[in-house]
N, C-alpha and C positions, 0 to 999 in steps of 0.2 A: 165643781162638777161631780157627778155621780159615777162611780166605777164599780165593776162587778167583782174584781179580785184584789183591789188595793184600797188603802185608805190614804187620803191626802190632807195634810195639816199644814197650816201656816204658823210660823213662829217668828214674827218680825220679818226679816229679810231671808229667812231660811224656810224651805219647804221640806217636810218630812213625809216621805213616801213609804208606806208600810205594805209589804206583800201579805195579804190577809187570807191565807188558806191553811190555817194551822192544823186542820184535820188531816191534811196530806203533806204536812211538814213544808208548806209553802211551795210545793212543786210548781215549776214554771209550765203552765199550759199556754196554748196559743193565745187565749184570751188575756192571760196575764202579761204576755209580751206586748200585746196591743195596748193594754191599759198603761203599762210602764212607758211605752213610747208616747202615748197621749199626754200623760202627766209631765213627762220631761219636756215636751213641746210647750206646755203651759209655763213651766219654769223659765224656759229660754225666752219666751215672748213677753214675760211680765217684768217690767223694769224695776218693780219693787222687790223682786226676789233675786238673790245673788248666789245662793248656794242651795243644793239639794242633798238631803240625806236619804239613802235607800236602806231599809232594814226589813226584818221579817217579824211577823206576829208570833207571840208566844215566846217561850224560853228555850225551846229545843232546837229550832232551826232558823237560819237566815233563809236559805233555800236548799232543800235536800236534793235537788236535781230537776231534771225534766219530768214531765208527766208521762210515766211509763205506759199508761193505757193509750195515750195518744200515739206514742211511738209504735206500739204494736199494731195499731189500726192503720198506719200509713200504707196506702195501696200500691205504691210504686217507688222506684229509686228517684224519679223526678219529684214526687211529693216530698220525699225525705230531704232532697236537696233544697227544695223551696223552704221547708221548715228550718233547715240549717241557715239558709240565707236570711230569713227573718230574724233569727237570733243574732247573726252577725250585723245586720242593719241596726239593731238596737245598740250594740256595742259601738258601732261607728257613729251613731247619733250622739252618744255620750262624748266620744272623742272630739266631735266637731262642734259641740256646744261651746259658747263663750262662758257659760256658768260652770262652776265646779260641782262635781258630784262625788259624795263621800259614801262609801259602804260602811255601815255599822253592823259588823258580822256578829250576831248574837247567838249563834249555834252552828249546826251543820251547814257547811258551804261545800256541797258536793256536786260534781258534774256541772250542770248548767248554773248552779248556785255559785260555784267557784269561778266559773267563767263570767258571770254577772259581776261578781266582786272585782275580778281582774279588769273588767271594762271600766270601772270607776276610776276617778283621778287619785283617790286616796282610800286606804282601807284601815279601819280601826277595828280590832278584834277583841271580843271578850276572851278572858283566859280559858274559858270552857269551850271555845269554838274548835271545830275540826274542819280540815280542808282536804280535798282530794279530787282526783279525776278517775272514778271507778268504772268508767264505761267499758273498759276491757273485760270486766267481770260479767258483762251482759253480751259479750261478743261483738261489741261495736267500738267506735272511737269517738272522741270528743267532737262535737259538731258546732260549737259556738265559741271557738277560739282557744280551747284548752291546750292544743298542741302549739299554738302560736303565741298567745299572750304569756303563757307560763314560760316558754322559751325565752322571751324577752325580759321577763322579770327575774327568773331564777337561773337562767342558762340552759343550754341544750341537754347537758347531762342530767340535771335534776328533772327537767321536763320529761325526758325519756323514762327516767326511773319511776316518776309518779304516774305517768300515762301507761307504762307497760305493766306495772304491778297492781295498780288500782288501790295502793295503800293509802290510808288516811294519816294525816300528820296533825300534830297539836298546833295551837296558836303560837306557842313559843318557837317551834320549829319553823312555822310559816314566817315568823319575824326573822329568824336566823338566815333563811334563804332569800329574803327580800320579797316575799309574797305579800306581806302586810307591813304597814309603817309603824303601828303601835299596838301593844297588847295591854289591856287594862282589866281590873277585876270586873266580873260580869255585872255586879251591882252598880258600877260606875260608868258602864258603856254609854248609856243614854246621855248623862250629863257631860261626859268627856267629849263625845262626838258633837253635841250641840254647842258646847263652848268653842270647839275648834271651828265649827261652821260659822258661828257668829264672829269669831276672830277674822276669818277670811272674808266674810261678808262686809266687815268694816273697812276693808282696804279699797283702794281706788279701782273701780271696776274695769277700766280700760287696761290698766297694768295687769290685773289678775288674768284677764282674757289673753293678753299678749304673752304672759308667762306660760300659760297652758298651751298656746299655739306654738311658742318657741320650743318647748320641750317635746310636744307630740310630733311636730313636723321635723324638727331638727334631729330627732332620734334616728331617723332612717336616712339621713344625709351623711355624706362625708364630712369630717370635722371642719375642714376649711369652708365648705359651703354652708354648714350650719352656723358657723361664726358670722359669716357675712349676712345670713338671714337674720340672726339676732341683731346685728348692727342696723339693718333696715327697720326692724321693729322698734329698736331703741330710738332711731331718728324720728319715727312717727310719734311715739309716745311722749318724748321729751317736748314736743311742740303742742301737746294737748293742754286744754284749760286745766285739767286735773293736775298735770305736772307743775304748771305755774302756781296753782293753789298749794300743792304739797311743799314745794320749795319755799314759797312765801310764808306758809304756816311754820315751817321749820325755823326760818330766820326770825320770825316774829314770836316764836315760842308759844304757839297756840295750836289747838286741834284743827286739822284741815276739814273742810266740807267738800265732799266729792260730788260732782255733777254728772260724771260719766260721759264727759265730752272734752 
C-alpha cells in the first residue's frame, strides 16, 4: 500500500513502519495518525505478519511531537477534543491488537512521540534518545495519553514531575524509571530491534496474543480477578493445536511448527 507520511516494509514475519517526515522531525500530523492506524490494521489482518516495529526516519527523531501548526489551527475546544480522541484511538488500537508492536526509539520522543512509544507493547531505545512530555511549555497538557500511560509505567510521582516540568530525560533515565525496556548503542538499534521482533515472531501466535491480552487486561483488574482471568486464558490455550505441537516437539526434541490454531 502507498502512504503519504510513512514507509511500510516487510521483513519475513515482521513489518517495519517508519514515520517519514524527517524535515519536521517526524511530527505527528492527523494524516500520520491515519496512516499509522491503516498500516497497523494491515499487520493485524495479515496472518503472515506477527510483529510490527514502529520507528522514525533519520537519526534525530523518533517523533518530536504533534504537528504544532495543526494544533494552532484548531478552531474550537470540540475540534481539539476530537484530535485528542483520534490519538487515543490509535493507542487503544495497538493495545487491542493480537500482534506485538515494538517502538524502536531512534531519537527525540517528545509529547505525542513519547505517547506513541508508550502505546507500544515494548520500547527499545538508542542511547542517544531523549524522552519527555513538554506540552506544559506550550501552555497545554498531554492529549494522547501522556498523563495516563506515563503514570502506569513510571508511577504518579514521576508522571507529575515530567508533565509539570516539561523536562527531557535521557534513554538511561527512561530505562531506570521503567519507560523503556532496553537501551542499546544507536548504531545497534535497528539490528537489535529486528532480532527481538523476529524472536517474538517465532513463538506460538496464540500464546503471544494471550500473553498480551492477559497483561493488558489484567493490569486494571484486582489481583484475584486477574489471576482467574489468566487461568481462563490458560485453559483455552492449553487445548489449542499449537500447545499440543509445542509439548510434542519438546518431548520429541525437535523444533515446533506453529499453525496459529
